[in-house]
N, C-alpha and C positions, 0 to 999 in steps of 0.2 A: 866488725866481722860479716854484717850482711855486703855483699858482693864480695867478698874473697873467693878466689876460685883455690883449690888443691888439687890432691890425687888420692883416689880412691888406693888404699891400700889395702882392704878387707870386701870383696863383695857387697853390696849393698840389693838384698832383697826388695822384692815387690813390698811386700809385706813385713819388713823384718828388720833387722839393723846390720849396720856394716862400721865401717871404719874409715875416715878420711884425713887425710896429713895437710896441715896448713901451715904457714908460714908464720911467728907470730914475736915479738920482742926478738927479734934477732935470731930465733930457732924455729926448727919445727915442734911441731904438736899435734896429738891424736887427739880425735874428735869423735864420738861416737855419733853415726848419720844414719838420717830417716830420709827415704824421700816423699814427696808428694803423690796423689792418684797413684799409686801402684806400679808407678816406673820402677825397674831395676837396673842398676848401673854396675858395670863389670869392674874388675881390678883393673888398675893403671890406669884409667881412664880418667879426662877432667870435670871435675865436678863445682859448682858455683853452688856459694852458701844463699839461703834465702833467706833463712830465721834463726834466730840461735834462740835453744828453747832450753836450756839448761847451761851451768859454768862449762862443761865440756859435752855438750851435745848441740848439733846443729841439725836442719830441716837445709835440703841440696838437691839441684837438680842436673842434670847432666848439661854440656858445656857445647 
């Protein structure tokens, strides 16, 4: 999971949660996404996973 790149489908605010779509197991899956250091990521942006914090929750940063 760490290092995978996905597309932001729901904007990730600086201090909140959004959603990123990742390609896994031959299909697309939505994951709840948070960012590090108060970084906001806009919808349709590319993001890379830096940590998986739960079964469908990831910490991402902008590509």
